[in-house]
N, CA, C and O atoms as a Tinker XYZ file with bonds, in Angstrom:
   464  protein
     1  N      0.843000   -1.188000    0.000000    73     2
     2  CA     0.000000    0.000000    0.000000    64     1     3
     3  C      0.881000    1.242000    0.000000    63     2     4     5
     4  O      1.944000    1.287000    0.618000    81     3
     5  N      0.406000    2.218000   -0.700000    73     3     6
     6  CA     1.042000    3.527000   -0.667000    64     5     7
     7  C      0.039000    4.470000   -0.004000    63     6     8     9
     8  O     -1.036000    4.721000   -0.548000    81     7
     9  N      0.390000    4.987000    1.164000    73     7    10
    10  CA    -0.495000    5.877000    1.910000    64     9    11
    11  C     -0.110000    7.316000    1.619000    63    10    12    13
    12  O      1.069000    7.622000    1.445000    81    11
    13  N     -1.097000    8.204000    1.565000    73    11    14
    14  CA    -0.757000    9.602000    1.355000    64    13    15
    15  C     -1.490000   10.521000    2.327000    63    14    16    17
    16  O     -2.580000   10.226000    2.817000    81    15
    17  N     -0.824000   11.666000    2.582000    73    15    18
    18  CA    -1.248000   12.647000    3.566000    64    17    19
    19  C     -1.233000   14.027000    2.917000    63    18    20    21
    20  O     -0.587000   14.233000    1.889000    81    19
    21  N     -1.941000   14.956000    3.516000    73    19    22
    22  CA    -1.953000   16.329000    2.995000    64    21    23
    23  C     -0.559000   16.958000    3.152000    63    22    24    25
    24  O     -0.044000   17.577000    2.221000    81    23
    25  N      0.035000   16.794000    4.320000    73    23    26
    26  CA     1.379000   17.295000    4.609000    64    25    27
    27  C      2.228000   16.141000    5.132000    63    26    28    29
    28  O      1.702000   15.201000    5.728000    81    27
    29  N      3.512000   16.209000    4.914000    73    27    30
    30  CA     4.422000   15.141000    5.354000    64    29    31
    31  C      4.389000   14.942000    6.866000    63    30    32    33
    32  O      4.657000   13.840000    7.345000    81    31
    33  N      4.070000   15.976000    7.615000    73    31    34
    34  CA     4.076000   15.887000    9.077000    64    33    35
    35  C      2.720000   15.474000    9.655000    63    34    36    37
    36  O      2.608000   15.283000   10.866000    81    35
    37  N      1.691000   15.333000    8.819000    73    35    38
    38  CA     0.347000   14.989000    9.290000    64    37    39
    39  C      0.258000   13.538000    9.745000    63    38    40    41
    40  O      0.939000   12.660000    9.215000    81    39
    41  N     -0.595000   13.307000   10.737000    73    39    42
    42  CA    -0.928000   11.952000   11.172000    64    41    43
    43  C     -2.218000   11.475000   10.526000    63    42    44    45
    44  O     -2.503000   10.277000   10.510000    81    43
    45  N     -2.998000   12.409000    9.994000    73    43    46
    46  CA    -4.306000   12.099000    9.421000    64    45    47
    47  C     -4.165000   11.621000    7.974000    63    46    48    49
    48  O     -3.795000   12.389000    7.085000    81    47
    49  N     -4.460000   10.371000    7.763000    73    47    50
    50  CA    -4.352000    9.748000    6.446000    64    49    51
    51  C     -5.428000   10.301000    5.509000    63    50    52    53
    52  O     -6.592000   10.406000    5.897000    81    51
    53  N     -5.047000   10.653000    4.282000    73    51    54
    54  CA    -5.991000   11.151000    3.279000    64    53    55
    55  C     -6.503000   10.007000    2.405000    63    54    56    57
    56  O     -7.674000    9.990000    2.024000    81    55
    57  N     -5.625000    9.051000    2.087000    73    55    58
    58  CA    -6.030000    7.929000    1.250000    64    57    59
    59  C     -4.909000    6.936000    1.059000    63    58    60    61
    60  O     -3.824000    7.086000    1.620000    81    59
    61  N     -5.184000    5.909000    0.255000    73    59    62
    62  CA    -4.159000    4.905000   -0.021000    64    61    63
    63  C     -4.365000    4.302000   -1.401000    63    62    64    65
    64  O     -5.469000    4.296000   -1.945000    81    63
    65  N     -3.276000    3.801000   -1.943000    73    63    66
    66  CA    -3.263000    3.160000   -3.258000    64    65    67
    67  C     -2.678000    1.766000   -3.058000    63    66    68    69
    68  O     -1.526000    1.646000   -2.642000    81    67
    69  N     -3.442000    0.702000   -3.344000    73    67    70
    70  CA    -2.885000   -0.649000   -3.224000    64    69    71
    71  C     -1.920000   -0.915000   -4.383000    63    70    72    73
    72  O     -2.221000   -0.610000   -5.537000    81    71
    73  N     -0.779000   -1.476000   -4.063000    73    71    74
    74  CA     0.244000   -1.705000   -5.091000    64    73    75
    75  C      0.349000   -3.169000   -5.510000    63    74    76    77
    76  O      1.255000   -3.522000   -6.265000    81    75
    77  N     -0.548000   -4.023000   -5.044000    73    75    78
    78  CA    -0.467000   -5.446000   -5.351000    64    77    79
    79  C     -1.253000   -5.868000   -6.581000    63    78    80    81
    80  O     -1.429000   -7.064000   -6.811000    81    79
    81  N     -1.724000   -4.934000   -7.364000    73    79    82
    82  CA    -2.535000   -5.239000   -8.541000    64    81    83
    83  C     -1.640000   -5.566000   -9.737000    63    82    84    85
    84  O     -0.700000   -4.824000  -10.026000    81    83
    85  N     -1.922000   -6.666000  -10.433000    73    83    86
    86  CA    -1.114000   -7.073000  -11.588000    64    85    87
    87  C     -1.116000   -6.047000  -12.710000    63    86    88    89
    88  O     -0.153000   -5.968000  -13.472000    81    87
    89  N     -2.182000   -5.257000  -12.828000    73    87    90
    90  CA    -2.304000   -4.305000  -13.931000    64    89    91
    91  C     -1.688000   -2.948000  -13.635000    63    90    92    93
    92  O     -1.771000   -2.055000  -14.478000    81    91
    93  N     -1.074000   -2.754000  -12.474000    73    91    94
    94  CA    -0.463000   -1.467000  -12.152000    64    93    95
    95  C      0.925000   -1.355000  -12.763000    63    94    96    97
    96  O      1.673000   -2.330000  -12.850000    81    95
    97  N      1.243000   -0.147000  -13.178000    73    95    98
    98  CA     2.563000    0.161000  -13.713000    64    97    99
    99  C      2.974000    1.523000  -13.174000    63    98   100   101
   100  O      2.151000    2.271000  -12.645000    81    99
   101  N      4.249000    1.831000  -13.313000    73    99   102
   102  CA     4.770000    3.132000  -12.889000    64   101   103
   103  C      5.744000    3.624000  -13.940000    63   102   104   105
   104  O      6.461000    2.833000  -14.554000    81   103
   105  N      5.769000    4.939000  -14.145000    73   103   106
   106  CA     6.673000    5.516000  -15.142000    64   105   107
   107  C      6.917000    6.983000  -14.824000    63   106   108   109
   108  O      6.123000    7.634000  -14.145000    81   107
   109  N      8.048000    7.487000  -15.338000    73   107   110
   110  CA     8.334000    8.918000  -15.266000    64   109   111
   111  C      7.405000    9.620000  -16.248000    63   110   112   113
   112  O      7.089000    9.085000  -17.311000    81   111
   113  N      6.976000   10.812000  -15.888000    73   111   114
   114  CA     6.107000   11.595000  -16.762000    64   113   115
   115  C      6.982000   12.438000  -17.670000    63   114   116   117
   116  O      7.813000   13.220000  -17.210000    81   115
   117  N      6.779000   12.264000  -18.972000    73   115   118
   118  CA     7.513000   13.053000  -19.952000    64   117   119
   119  C      6.488000   13.929000  -20.652000    63   118   120   121
   120  O      5.919000   13.564000  -21.681000    81   119
   121  N      6.275000   15.089000  -20.066000    73   119   122
   122  CA     5.266000   16.011000  -20.554000    64   121   123
   123  C      5.744000   17.416000  -20.210000    63   122   124   125
   124  O      5.895000   17.742000  -19.032000    81   123
   125  N      5.983000   18.251000  -21.215000    73   123   126
   126  CA     6.493000   19.596000  -20.923000    64   125   127
   127  C      5.535000   20.441000  -20.071000    63   126   128   129
   128  O      5.961000   21.415000  -19.451000    81   127
   129  N      4.264000   20.079000  -20.037000    73   127   130
   130  CA     3.284000   20.820000  -19.238000    64   129   131
   131  C      3.260000   20.354000  -17.779000    63   130   132   133
   132  O      2.719000   21.049000  -16.919000    81   131
   133  N      3.833000   19.200000  -17.499000    73   131   134
   134  CA     3.839000   18.652000  -16.140000    64   133   135
   135  C      4.928000   19.322000  -15.309000    63   134   136   137
   136  O      5.935000   19.778000  -15.852000    81   135
   137  N      4.729000   19.383000  -13.995000    73   135   138
   138  CA     5.794000   19.894000  -13.127000    64   137   139
   139  C      7.029000   18.989000  -13.228000    63   138   140   141
   140  O      6.916000   17.834000  -13.640000    81   139
   141  N      8.182000   19.496000  -12.861000    73   139   142
   142  CA     9.394000   18.678000  -12.944000    64   141   143
   143  C      9.336000   17.489000  -11.974000    63   142   144   145
   144  O      8.670000   17.541000  -10.940000    81   143
   145  N     10.045000   16.432000  -12.334000    73   143   146
   146  CA    10.236000   15.252000  -11.477000    64   145   147
   147  C      8.940000   14.492000  -11.188000    63   146   148   149
   148  O      8.804000   13.876000  -10.131000    81   147
   149  N      8.001000   14.536000  -12.112000    73   147   150
   150  CA     6.738000   13.824000  -11.936000    64   149   151
   151  C      6.876000   12.367000  -12.357000    63   150   152   153
   152  O      7.667000   12.014000  -13.232000    81   151
   153  N      6.083000   11.547000  -11.704000    73   151   154
   154  CA     5.931000   10.160000  -12.098000    64   153   155
   155  C      4.485000    9.785000  -11.870000    63   154   156   157
   156  O      3.752000   10.485000  -11.171000    81   155
   157  N      4.078000    8.677000  -12.464000    73   155   158
   158  CA     2.681000    8.280000  -12.298000    64   157   159
   159  C      2.549000    6.786000  -12.120000    63   158   160   161
   160  O      3.279000    5.984000  -12.704000    81   159
   161  N      1.582000    6.450000  -11.284000    73   159   162
   162  CA     1.147000    5.073000  -11.096000    64   161   163
   163  C     -0.121000    4.960000  -11.916000    63   162   164   165
   164  O     -1.041000    5.762000  -11.753000    81   163
   165  N     -0.180000    3.977000  -12.792000    73   163   166
   166  CA    -1.354000    3.865000  -13.648000    64   165   167
   167  C     -1.784000    2.423000  -13.790000    63   166   168   169
   168  O     -1.006000    1.498000  -13.557000    81   167
   169  N     -3.018000    2.247000  -14.170000    73   167   170
   170  CA    -3.580000    0.918000  -14.373000    64   169   171
   171  C     -3.744000    0.703000  -15.868000    63   170   172   173
   172  O     -4.215000    1.589000  -16.581000    81   171
   173  N     -3.357000   -0.463000  -16.336000    73   171   174
   174  CA    -3.442000   -0.769000  -17.760000    64   173   175
   175  C     -4.888000   -0.748000  -18.234000    63   174   176   177
   176  O     -5.192000   -0.221000  -19.304000    81   175
   177  N     -5.771000   -1.321000  -17.437000    73   175   178
   178  CA    -7.173000   -1.401000  -17.843000    64   177   179
   179  C     -8.069000   -1.234000  -16.621000    63   178   180   181
   180  O     -8.062000   -2.083000  -15.730000    81   179
   181  N     -8.827000   -0.171000  -16.571000    73   179   182
   182  CA    -9.775000    0.014000  -15.479000    64   181   183
   183  C     -9.323000    1.035000  -14.454000    63   182   184   185
   184  O     -8.393000    1.809000  -14.682000    81   183
   185  N    -10.000000    1.016000  -13.330000    73   183   186
   186  CA    -9.780000    1.976000  -12.253000    64   185   187
   187  C     -8.935000    1.336000  -11.152000    63   186   188   189
   188  O     -9.115000    0.162000  -10.826000    81   187
   189  N     -8.020000    2.107000  -10.587000    73   187   190
   190  CA    -7.201000    1.639000   -9.475000    64   189   191
   191  C     -8.090000    1.526000   -8.238000    63   190   192   193
   192  O     -8.852000    2.443000   -7.933000    81   191
   193  N     -7.993000    0.421000   -7.538000    73   191   194
   194  CA    -8.850000    0.164000   -6.373000    64   193   195
   195  C     -8.294000    0.861000   -5.135000    63   194   196   197
   196  O     -7.849000    0.213000   -4.187000    81   195
   197  N     -8.327000    2.177000   -5.162000    73   195   198
   198  CA    -7.820000    2.981000   -4.058000    64   197   199
   199  C     -8.983000    3.566000   -3.269000    63   198   200   201
   200  O    -10.145000    3.376000   -3.631000    81   199
   201  N     -8.670000    4.270000   -2.203000    73   199   202
   202  CA    -9.696000    4.983000   -1.441000    64   201   203
   203  C     -9.119000    6.313000   -1.004000    63   202   204   205
   204  O     -7.903000    6.493000   -0.930000    81   203
   205  N    -10.015000    7.239000   -0.717000    73   203   206
   206  CA    -9.632000    8.552000   -0.218000    64   205   207
   207  C    -10.751000    9.060000    0.692000    63   206   208   209
   208  O    -11.835000    8.479000    0.734000    81   207
   209  N    -10.485000   10.136000    1.410000    73   207   210
   210  CA   -11.506000   10.732000    2.266000    64   209   211
   211  C    -12.269000   11.793000    1.465000    63   210   212   213
   212  O    -11.681000   12.553000    0.696000    81   211
   213  N    -13.593000   11.825000    1.664000    73   211   214
   214  CA   -14.379000   12.873000    1.027000    64   213   215
   215  C    -14.326000   14.140000    1.893000    63   214   216   217
   216  O    -13.613000   14.172000    2.896000    81   215
   217  N    -15.064000   15.163000    1.515000    73   215   218
   218  CA   -15.012000   16.444000    2.235000    64   217   219
   219  C    -15.496000   16.328000    3.682000    63   218   220   221
   220  O    -15.168000   17.172000    4.515000    81   219
   221  N    -16.278000   15.281000    3.985000    73   219   222
   222  CA   -16.745000   15.047000    5.358000    64   221   223
   223  C    -15.796000   14.148000    6.152000    63   222   224   225
   224  O    -16.043000   13.866000    7.324000    81   223
   225  N    -14.708000   13.698000    5.515000    73   223   226
   226  CA   -13.748000   12.834000    6.189000    64   225   227
   227  C    -14.086000   11.361000    6.139000    63   226   228   229
   228  O    -13.432000   10.554000    6.798000    81   227
   229  N    -15.103000   10.996000    5.363000    73   227   230
   230  CA   -15.493000    9.590000    5.247000    64   229   231
   231  C    -14.736000    8.932000    4.094000    63   230   232   233
   232  O    -14.542000    9.554000    3.050000    81   231
   233  N    -14.303000    7.670000    4.275000    73   231   234
   234  CA   -13.587000    6.982000    3.186000    64   233   235
   235  C    -14.538000    6.638000    2.034000    63   234   236   237
   236  O    -15.643000    6.138000    2.245000    81   235
   237  N    -14.082000    6.918000    0.820000    73   235   238
   238  CA   -14.840000    6.594000   -0.395000    64   237   239
   239  C    -13.880000    5.979000   -1.405000    63   238   240   241
   240  O    -12.684000    6.272000   -1.378000    81   239
   241  N    -14.389000    5.131000   -2.297000    73   239   242
   242  CA   -13.503000    4.554000   -3.321000    64   241   243
   243  C    -12.956000    5.647000   -4.229000    63   242   244   245
   244  O    -13.664000    6.590000   -4.582000    81   243
   245  N    -11.691000    5.508000   -4.600000    73   243   246
   246  CA   -11.105000    6.416000   -5.574000    64   245   247
   247  C    -11.627000    6.078000   -6.961000    63   246   248   249
   248  O    -12.125000    4.976000   -7.192000    81   247
   249  N    -11.516000    7.003000   -7.860000    73   247   250
   250  CA   -12.024000    6.791000   -9.215000    64   249   251
   251  C    -10.976000    7.234000  -10.236000    63   250   252   253
   252  O    -11.262000    8.040000  -11.121000    81   251
   253  N     -9.766000    6.701000  -10.105000    73   251   254
   254  CA    -8.660000    7.137000  -10.959000    64   253   255
   255  C     -8.033000    5.941000  -11.666000    63   254   256   257
   256  O     -7.944000    4.847000  -11.108000    81   255
   257  N     -7.607000    6.166000  -12.888000    73   255   258
   258  CA    -6.806000    5.160000  -13.568000    64   257   259
   259  C     -5.335000    5.584000  -13.574000    63   258   260   261
   260  O     -4.465000    4.824000  -13.998000    81   259
   261  N     -5.063000    6.818000  -13.094000    73   259   262
   262  CA    -3.700000    7.341000  -12.990000    64   261   263
   263  C     -3.583000    8.190000  -11.727000    63   262   264   265
   264  O     -4.460000    9.000000  -11.424000    81   263
   265  N     -2.486000    7.993000  -10.997000    73   263   266
   266  CA    -2.125000    8.882000   -9.898000    64   265   267
   267  C     -0.806000    9.526000  -10.284000    63   266   268   269
   268  O      0.183000    8.825000  -10.495000    81   267
   269  N     -0.775000   10.833000  -10.380000    73   267   270
   270  CA     0.437000   11.563000  -10.749000    64   269   271
   271  C      1.029000   12.182000   -9.482000    63   270   272   273
   272  O      0.334000   12.855000   -8.721000    81   271
   273  N      2.320000   11.943000   -9.271000    73   271   274
   274  CA     3.016000   12.425000   -8.084000    64   273   275
   275  C      4.250000   13.203000   -8.504000    63   274   276   277
   276  O      4.750000   13.041000   -9.617000    81   275
   277  N      4.737000   14.048000   -7.605000    73   275   278
   278  CA     5.926000   14.840000   -7.887000    64   277   279
   279  C      6.958000   14.639000   -6.789000    63   278   280   281
   280  O      6.650000   14.765000   -5.604000    81   279
   281  N      8.166000   14.331000   -7.185000    73   279   282
   282  CA     9.275000   14.169000   -6.243000    64   281   283
   283  C     10.054000   15.483000   -6.163000    63   282   284   285
   284  O      9.877000   16.376000   -6.991000    81   283
   285  N     10.915000   15.584000   -5.154000    73   283   286
   286  CA    11.702000   16.800000   -4.949000    64   285   287
   287  C     12.849000   16.969000   -5.914000    63   286   288   289
   288  O     13.330000   18.083000   -6.124000    81   287
   289  N     13.300000   15.862000   -6.510000    73   287   290
   290  CA    14.415000   15.918000   -7.455000    64   289   291
   291  C     14.292000   14.746000   -8.436000    63   290   292   293
   292  O     13.499000   13.826000   -8.238000    81   291
   293  N     15.086000   14.809000   -9.475000    73   291   294
   294  CA    15.088000   13.714000  -10.443000    64   293   295
   295  C     15.570000   12.418000   -9.794000    63   294   296   297
   296  O     15.029000   11.344000  -10.056000    81   295
   297  N     16.592000   12.529000   -8.944000    73   295   298
   298  CA    17.120000   11.350000   -8.240000    64   297   299
   299  C     16.052000   10.743000   -7.322000    63   298   300   301
   300  O     15.881000    9.525000   -7.279000    81   299
   301  N     15.341000   11.597000   -6.594000    73   299   302
   302  CA    14.282000   11.119000   -5.713000    64   301   303
   303  C     13.158000   10.467000   -6.525000    63   302   304   305
   304  O     12.620000    9.431000   -6.132000    81   303
   305  N     12.811000   11.080000   -7.655000    73   303   306
   306  CA    11.789000   10.485000   -8.535000    64   305   307
   307  C     12.194000    9.079000   -8.952000    63   306   308   309
   308  O     11.393000    8.146000   -8.890000    81   307
   309  N     13.448000    8.938000   -9.377000    73   307   310
   310  CA    13.929000    7.626000   -9.818000    64   309   311
   311  C     13.917000    6.611000   -8.675000    63   310   312   313
   312  O     13.641000    5.433000   -8.899000    81   311
   313  N     14.214000    7.057000   -7.453000    73   311   314
   314  CA    14.156000    6.163000   -6.286000    64   313   315
   315  C     12.718000    5.724000   -6.013000    63   314   316   317
   316  O     12.471000    4.555000   -5.718000    81   315
   317  N     11.764000    6.663000   -6.110000    73   315   318
   318  CA    10.352000    6.317000   -5.944000    64   317   319
   319  C      9.935000    5.284000   -6.987000    63   318   320   321
   320  O      9.291000    4.287000   -6.660000    81   319
   321  N     10.302000    5.525000   -8.230000    73   319   322
   322  CA     9.925000    4.608000   -9.314000    64   321   323
   323  C     10.509000    3.225000   -9.061000    63   322   324   325
   324  O      9.815000    2.220000   -9.215000    81   323
   325  N     11.776000    3.168000   -8.674000    73   323   326
   326  CA    12.426000    1.885000   -8.414000    64   325   327
   327  C     11.756000    1.155000   -7.246000    63   326   328   329
   328  O     11.489000   -0.043000   -7.337000    81   327
   329  N     11.488000    1.862000   -6.167000    73   327   330
   330  CA    10.881000    1.239000   -4.983000    64   329   331
   331  C      9.465000    0.753000   -5.254000    63   330   332   333
   332  O      9.111000   -0.370000   -4.894000    81   331
   333  N      8.661000    1.589000   -5.883000    73   331   334
   334  CA     7.275000    1.205000   -6.165000    64   333   335
   335  C      7.239000    0.086000   -7.192000    63   334   336   337
   336  O      6.429000   -0.834000   -7.075000    81   335
   337  N      8.097000    0.151000   -8.186000    73   335   338
   338  CA     8.162000   -0.912000   -9.192000    64   337   339
   339  C      8.506000   -2.248000   -8.540000    63   338   340   341
   340  O      7.912000   -3.271000   -8.881000    81   339
   341  N      9.449000   -2.251000   -7.617000    73   339   342
   342  CA     9.825000   -3.483000   -6.909000    64   341   343
   343  C      8.659000   -3.995000   -6.075000    63   342   344   345
   344  O      8.433000   -5.203000   -5.998000    81   343
   345  N      7.920000   -3.087000   -5.451000    73   343   346
   346  CA     6.766000   -3.479000   -4.636000    64   345   347
   347  C      5.667000   -4.074000   -5.500000    63   346   348   349
   348  O      5.060000   -5.080000   -5.133000    81   347
   349  N      5.409000   -3.454000   -6.652000    73   347   350
   350  CA     4.390000   -3.974000   -7.576000    64   349   351
   351  C      4.789000   -5.373000   -8.034000    63   350   352   353
   352  O      3.960000   -6.283000   -8.035000    81   351
   353  N      6.048000   -5.552000   -8.424000    73   351   354
   354  CA     6.530000   -6.859000   -8.887000    64   353   355
   355  C      6.465000   -7.885000   -7.771000    63   354   356   357
   356  O      6.063000   -9.026000   -7.998000    81   355
   357  N      6.856000   -7.490000   -6.569000    73   355   358
   358  CA     6.839000   -8.397000   -5.423000    64   357   359
   359  C      5.414000   -8.833000   -5.122000    63   358   360   361
   360  O      5.172000  -10.003000   -4.826000    81   359
   361  N      4.469000   -7.901000   -5.196000    73   359   362
   362  CA     3.068000   -8.239000   -4.960000    64   361   363
   363  C      2.566000   -9.247000   -5.969000    63   362   364   365
   364  O      1.826000  -10.165000   -5.617000    81   363
   365  N      2.960000   -9.087000   -7.220000    73   363   366
   366  CA     2.536000   -9.999000   -8.272000    64   365   367
   367  C      3.100000  -11.397000   -8.038000    63   366   368   369
   368  O      2.379000  -12.385000   -8.181000    81   367
   369  N      4.369000  -11.491000   -7.684000    73   367   370
   370  CA     4.992000  -12.787000   -7.416000    64   369   371
   371  C      4.345000  -13.432000   -6.193000    63   370   372   373
   372  O      4.057000  -14.628000   -6.198000    81   371
   373  N      4.119000  -12.645000   -5.153000    73   371   374
   374  CA     3.496000  -13.166000   -3.937000    64   373   375
   375  C      2.098000  -13.698000   -4.239000    63   374   376   377
   376  O      1.742000  -14.791000   -3.799000    81   375
   377  N      1.300000  -12.929000   -4.990000    73   375   378
   378  CA    -0.053000  -13.364000   -5.331000    64   377   379
   379  C     -0.034000  -14.655000   -6.147000    63   378   380   381
   380  O     -0.841000  -15.554000   -5.912000    81   379
   381  N      0.890000  -14.743000   -7.105000    73   379   382
   382  CA     0.989000  -15.961000   -7.918000    64   381   383
   383  C      1.354000  -17.154000   -7.043000    63   382   384   385
   384  O      0.811000  -18.246000   -7.214000    81   383
   385  N      2.278000  -16.943000   -6.104000    73   383   386
   386  CA     2.670000  -18.017000   -5.186000    64   385   387
   387  C      1.479000  -18.462000   -4.345000    63   386   388   389
   388  O      1.253000  -19.661000   -4.177000    81   387
   389  N      0.715000  -17.505000   -3.815000    73   387   390
   390  CA    -0.437000  -17.842000   -2.989000    64   389   391
   391  C     -1.491000  -18.608000   -3.787000    63   390   392   393
   392  O     -2.087000  -19.552000   -3.268000    81   391
   393  N     -1.728000  -18.216000   -5.037000    73   391   394
   394  CA    -2.696000  -18.934000   -5.877000    64   393   395
   395  C     -2.231000  -20.364000   -6.128000    63   394   396   397
   396  O     -3.025000  -21.301000   -6.052000    81   395
   397  N     -0.955000  -20.528000   -6.423000    73   395   398
   398  CA    -0.405000  -21.871000   -6.650000    64   397   399
   399  C     -0.520000  -22.710000   -5.379000    63   398   400   401
   400  O     -0.883000  -23.885000   -5.435000    81   399
   401  N     -0.212000  -22.104000   -4.238000    73   399   402
   402  CA    -0.292000  -22.798000   -2.958000    64   401   403
   403  C     -1.734000  -23.260000   -2.695000    63   402   404   405
   404  O     -1.948000  -24.374000   -2.216000    81   403
   405  N     -2.720000  -22.409000   -3.006000    73   403   406
   406  CA    -4.119000  -22.795000   -2.813000    64   405   407
   407  C     -4.498000  -23.958000   -3.725000    63   406   408   409
   408  O     -5.208000  -24.871000   -3.302000    81   407
   409  N     -4.028000  -23.932000   -4.981000    73   407   410
   410  CA    -4.340000  -25.029000   -5.907000    64   409   411
   411  C     -3.733000  -26.334000   -5.411000    63   410   412   413
   412  O     -4.383000  -27.379000   -5.442000    81   411
   413  N     -2.483000  -26.270000   -4.953000    73   411   414
   414  CA    -1.821000  -27.477000   -4.455000    64   413   415
   415  C     -2.548000  -27.997000   -3.222000    63   414   416   417
   416  O     -2.778000  -29.199000   -3.094000    81   415
   417  N     -2.909000  -27.096000   -2.317000    73   415   418
   418  CA    -3.619000  -27.486000   -1.104000    64   417   419
   419  C     -4.958000  -28.124000   -1.437000    63   418   420   421
   420  O     -5.368000  -29.083000   -0.783000    81   419
   421  N     -5.645000  -27.602000   -2.449000    73   419   422
   422  CA    -6.954000  -28.157000   -2.803000    64   421   423
   423  C     -6.829000  -29.533000   -3.450000    63   422   424   425
   424  O     -7.774000  -30.321000   -3.409000    81   423
   425  N     -5.669000  -29.832000   -4.050000    73   423   426
   426  CA    -5.454000  -31.137000   -4.681000    64   425   427
   427  C     -5.047000  -32.175000   -3.639000    63   426   428   429
   428  O     -5.328000  -33.362000   -3.804000    81   427
   429  N     -4.386000  -31.738000   -2.566000    73   427   430
   430  CA    -3.964000  -32.674000   -1.528000    64   429   431
   431  C     -5.181000  -33.372000   -0.934000    63   430   432   433
   432  O     -6.243000  -32.773000   -0.762000    81   431
   433  N     -5.003000  -34.620000   -0.634000    73   431   434
   434  CA    -6.103000  -35.373000   -0.059000    64   433   435
   435  C     -6.912000  -36.122000   -1.113000    63   434   436   437
   436  O     -7.657000  -37.043000   -0.778000    81   435
   437  N     -6.776000  -35.744000   -2.373000    73   435   438
   438  CA    -7.451000  -36.482000   -3.449000    64   437   439
   439  C     -6.597000  -37.671000   -3.838000    63   438   440   441
   440  O     -5.371000  -37.595000   -3.773000    81   439
   441  N     -7.203000  -38.740000   -4.231000    73   439   442
   442  CA    -6.469000  -39.949000   -4.637000    64   441   443
   443  C     -6.153000  -39.856000   -6.129000    63   442   444   445
   444  O     -6.791000  -40.514000   -6.951000    81   443
   445  N     -5.161000  -39.029000   -6.467000    73   443   446
   446  CA    -4.779000  -38.847000   -7.865000    64   445   447
   447  C     -3.381000  -39.407000   -8.065000    63   446   448   449
   448  O     -2.480000  -39.094000   -7.287000    81   447
   449  N     -3.179000  -40.228000   -9.090000    73   447   450
   450  CA    -1.838000  -40.768000   -9.337000    64   449   451
   451  C     -0.852000  -39.635000   -9.625000    63   450   452   453
   452  O     -1.159000  -38.717000  -10.385000    81   451
   453  N      0.316000  -39.705000   -9.023000    73   451   454
   454  CA     1.359000  -38.711000   -9.268000    64   453   455
   455  C      1.301000  -37.516000   -8.328000    63   454   456   457
   456  O      2.233000  -36.712000   -8.320000    81   455
   457  N      0.240000  -37.365000   -7.533000    73   455   458
   458  CA     0.145000  -36.268000   -6.568000    64   457   459
   459  C      0.245000  -36.840000   -5.163000    63   458   460   461
   460  O     -0.694000  -37.467000   -4.672000    81   459
   461  N      1.366000  -36.626000   -4.530000    73   459   462
   462  CA     1.545000  -37.152000   -3.174000    64   461   463
   463  C      1.844000  -36.032000   -2.213000    63   462   464
   464  O      2.026000  -36.275000   -1.020000    81   463
């Protein structure tokens, strides 16, 4: 999960973006109209399953297919991209492992030749 706040010193969470989705990607923003050192988390197809607080402070589902963020420097941007990319990849590998583990567990106990 990537949690975000209004200010870096705040304790009050504004929202979060789950990073374990197979369809999530991250990239540097190459757009002359964008602020410097921007990067974005985006979904290949559909809406990112995030949440945020509404004006009353209640959690509501996010409705974005892209989250654009700005780092303090190009080096910091690249570190964010590397870290988030590793987290996205790790989530995908972990999910695949868990699915395989569930399939193996569901096969155990059946009298099937070759499965012990």
